[in-house]
C-alpha positions in Angstrom: 0.2 49.7 -7.6 -2.9 48.3 -9.4 -5.1 50.1 -6.9 -3.5 53.4 -7.5 -3.9 52.9 -11.3 -7.6 52.1 -10.8 -8.0 55.2 -8.6 -6.3 57.4 -11.2 -8.6 56.3 -14.0 -11.6 56.6 -11.7 -10.8 60.2 -10.8 -13.4 62.8 -11.6 -12.6 65.7 -13.8 -11.5 68.9 -12.0 -13.8 71.1 -14.0 -17.6 70.3 -13.5 -18.3 71.4 -17.1 -18.1 68.3 -19.3 -18.2 69.0 -23.0 -19.2 66.3 -25.5 -17.1 63.1 -25.4 -15.3 64.2 -22.2 -17.6 62.7 -19.6 -15.8 59.3 -19.5 -13.1 57.2 -21.2 -15.5 54.9 -22.9 -16.6 57.0 -25.9 -13.1 58.1 -26.9 -11.7 54.6 -26.5 -14.4 53.2 -28.7 -13.6 55.7 -31.4 -9.9 54.9 -31.2 -10.6 51.1 -31.3 -12.9 51.5 -34.3 -10.3 53.7 -36.0 -7.5 51.2 -35.5 -9.5 48.2 -36.5 -10.7 50.0 -39.7 -7.4 51.4 -40.9 -5.4 48.2 -40.1 -7.8 45.3 -40.7 -11.3 46.0 -42.0 -10.5 48.8 -44.4 -7.6 47.2 -46.3 -9.6 43.9 -46.4 -12.6 45.6 -47.9 -10.5 47.6 -50.4 -8.3 44.6 -51.4 -10.2 43.7 -54.6 -11.7 47.1 -55.3 -10.5 50.1 -57.2 -9.4 53.2 -55.2 -12.1 55.7 -54.6 -11.7 59.1 -56.3 -12.1 61.4 -53.4 -10.3 64.5 -54.8 -13.3 66.8 -54.4 -14.0 65.6 -50.9 -10.4 65.8 -49.9 -10.1 69.4 -51.2 -13.1 70.4 -49.1 -11.6 68.6 -46.1 -8.2 70.3 -46.5 -9.8 73.8 -46.9 -11.9 73.1 -43.8 -8.9 72.1 -41.8 -6.9 75.3 -42.9 -9.8 77.6 -42.0 -10.5 75.8 -38.7 -6.9 76.0 -37.6 -6.4 79.6 -38.7 -9.4 80.7 -36.7 -8.3 78.6 -33.8 -4.8 80.1 -34.0 -6.2 83.7 -34.2 -8.4 83.3 -31.1 -5.7 81.4 -29.2 -3.2 84.2 -29.7 -5.8 86.8 -28.8 -6.8 84.9 -25.7 -3.2 84.2 -24.5 -2.0 87.8 -25.0 -5.3 89.4 -23.8 -8.1 88.0 -21.7 -6.1 85.0 -20.5 -3.4 87.2 -19.1 -0.9 84.3 -19.2 2.4 84.4 -17.4 4.6 82.4 -19.7 6.9 81.6 -16.8 4.1 79.6 -15.2 1.0 79.0 -17.3 -2.0 77.9 -15.1 -5.6 77.1 -15.7 -8.0 80.0 -15.1 -10.1 79.6 -12.0 -13.7 78.3 -12.5 -15.2 81.8 -11.7 -12.9 83.7 -14.1 -14.8 86.0 -16.5 -13.1 84.3 -19.5 -13.2 80.6 -18.3 -15.8 79.8 -20.9 -13.4 81.1 -23.6 -10.7 78.9 -22.2 -13.0 75.8 -22.2 -14.1 76.2 -25.7 -10.8 77.1 -27.2 -9.2 74.1 -25.5 -12.0 71.9 -26.6 -11.7 73.1 -30.2 -8.2 71.6 -30.3 -9.4 68.3 -28.9 -12.2 68.2 -31.5 -9.8 68.9 -34.3 -7.8 65.8 -33.3 -11.0 63.8 -33.8 -11.4 65.3 -37.3 -7.8 64.4 -38.1 -8.7 60.7 -38.0 -10.5 61.2 -41.3 -7.2 61.7 -43.0 -6.3 58.0 -42.5 -9.7 56.9 -43.6 -9.2 58.7 -46.9 -5.8 56.9 -47.2 -7.5 53.5 -46.8 -10.3 54.3 -49.3 -7.7 55.6 -51.9 -5.5 52.5 -51.2 -2.6 54.8 -50.1 -1.2 52.0 -47.8 2.3 53.4 -47.9 1.2 56.5 -46.1 -0.5 54.5 -43.2 2.8 54.1 -41.3 3.3 53.3 -37.7 4.3 56.9 -37.0 1.1 58.2 -38.8 -1.3 56.0 -36.9 0.5 56.3 -33.5 0.6 60.1 -33.8 -3.1 60.5 -34.6 -4.2 58.1 -31.9 -1.8 59.5 -29.3 -2.7 63.1 -29.9 -6.5 62.4 -29.6 -6.2 60.3 -26.5 -3.6 62.5 -24.8 -5.8 65.5 -25.5 -8.7 63.7 -23.8 -6.6 62.7 -20.8 -5.3 66.2 -20.4 -8.8 67.7 -20.4 -10.3 64.9 -18.2 -7.6 64.9 -15.5 -6.0 68.4 -15.7 -8.9 70.6 -16.9 -9.3 73.1 -19.7 -6.5 75.5 -20.6 -3.2 76.0 -18.7 0.2 74.9 -19.8 -1.2 72.3 -22.3 -3.2 75.0 -24.1 0.0 76.9 -24.8 1.8 73.8 -26.0 -1.1 73.0 -28.4 -0.7 76.4 -30.1 2.5 75.3 -31.9 0.7 72.2 -33.2 -2.0 74.4 -34.7 0.7 76.4 -36.7 2.1 73.1 -38.0 -1.4 72.0 -39.1 -2.0 75.2 -41.1 1.2 74.5 -43.0 0.5 70.8 -43.4 -3.0 71.1 -44.7 -2.0 74.0 -47.0 0.6 71.5 -48.5 -2.1 68.8 -48.9 -4.4 71.3 -50.6 -1.7 72.7 -52.9 -0.5 69.2 -53.9 -4.1 68.1 -54.7 -4.5 70.9 -57.3 -1.9 69.3 -59.7 -3.6 66.1 -60.7 -0.8 65.1 -63.1 2.1 65.6 -60.7 3.7 62.3 -59.5 6.3 63.9 -57.2 6.2 65.8 -54.0 6.2 69.6 -53.7 9.6 71.0 -53.0 8.7 72.3 -49.5 7.2 69.0 -48.2 10.3 68.2 -46.2 10.1 71.5 -44.4 6.8 70.4 -42.7 8.8 67.8 -40.9 11.5 70.3 -40.0 8.8 72.7 -38.6 7.4 69.7 -36.6 10.8 69.0 -35.1 11.2 72.7 -34.2 7.8 72.6 -32.6 8.7 69.6 -30.4 12.0 71.3 -29.6 10.2 74.5 -28.4 7.7 72.4 -26.4 10.5 70.4 -24.8 12.5 73.6 -24.0 9.5 75.4 -22.5 8.5 72.3 -20.5 12.0 72.2 -19.0 11.9 75.9 -18.2 8.5 75.4 -16.5 9.8 72.6 -14.4 12.7 74.8 -13.3 10.3 77.3 -11.7 10.1 76.5 -7.9 6.8 78.4 -7.5 4.9 76.7 -10.3 3.6 73.3 -9.0 0.3 73.5 -10.9 2.0 73.1 -14.3 4.5 70.3 -13.4 2.2 67.5 -14.5 1.6 69.1 -17.9 5.2 70.1 -18.4 6.5 66.6 -17.5 4.1 64.9 -19.9 4.6 67.4 -22.7 8.4 67.4 -22.4 8.6 63.6 -22.3 6.4 63.0 -25.3 8.2 65.7 -27.2 11.4 63.8 -26.9 9.7 60.6 -28.1 8.3 62.5 -31.2 11.7 64.1 -31.9 13.2 60.6 -32.1 10.3 59.3 -34.3 10.1 62.3 -36.7 13.9 62.5 -36.9 14.0 58.8 -37.9 11.3 59.5 -40.5 13.2 62.6 -41.9 16.4 60.6 -42.2 14.8 57.7 -44.1 12.6 59.9 -46.2 15.0 62.7 -47.2 18.6 62.1 -46.1 19.1 58.4 -46.9 17.6 58.6 -50.4 19.9 61.5 -51.2 23.0 59.6 -50.1 21.9 56.6 -52.1 21.5 58.7 -55.3 25.0 60.2 -54.8 26.5 56.8 -54.5 24.7 55.6 -57.6 26.2 58.5 -59.5 
């Protein structure tokens, strides 16, 4: 068992092209370890007796950058999937290495991975602004998992394929999420949340439902063995995230409403 695990983690990537941070586990694990230590230990300790930093200008730039980045990524992903990629949504497979548009597939997939790396800055901003309530288990777990799972997918499964299609839905959610962040940052005097905040969580749940459903559909195809690994992983983690985000939605939006009605 241990030997199989060692062999698995010692496996070479199926694609000989290794883009930055994808050559081995070490760089990405060091980034994740540094992130976790900073947001849970070092950062709060350093900020304990300090005033929160005013990062409004920087955060606006960050949010606009994320919106533009994800919109561009979404545009090119749709173009690729419906055009050069020639995807069969019944069984989405990685393009062969000699395909004319393999470079497209590599860089589009890598752009999603790199965006997961940029996402970590969101938590760093929370720490520097002393927004400790927003650094929840779900928040930290989601950011760390998405980055490391994206790395594992690219390292062991290659660029593109079924996972690329699954990531497309997450890009749509990110456009909506960072549009909310930017819009809420414009009103400096507002103490409450924008009315459509809860719908971001609903869209996230729909996203995981679609991913889970398509993964099950892919696993039902007898002539699609190449996507079984991706479909199994994507379907399994979607169920986990459905549970976690449903729990968050209940405690953030449903439970407070019930408590208010009882108080009245």
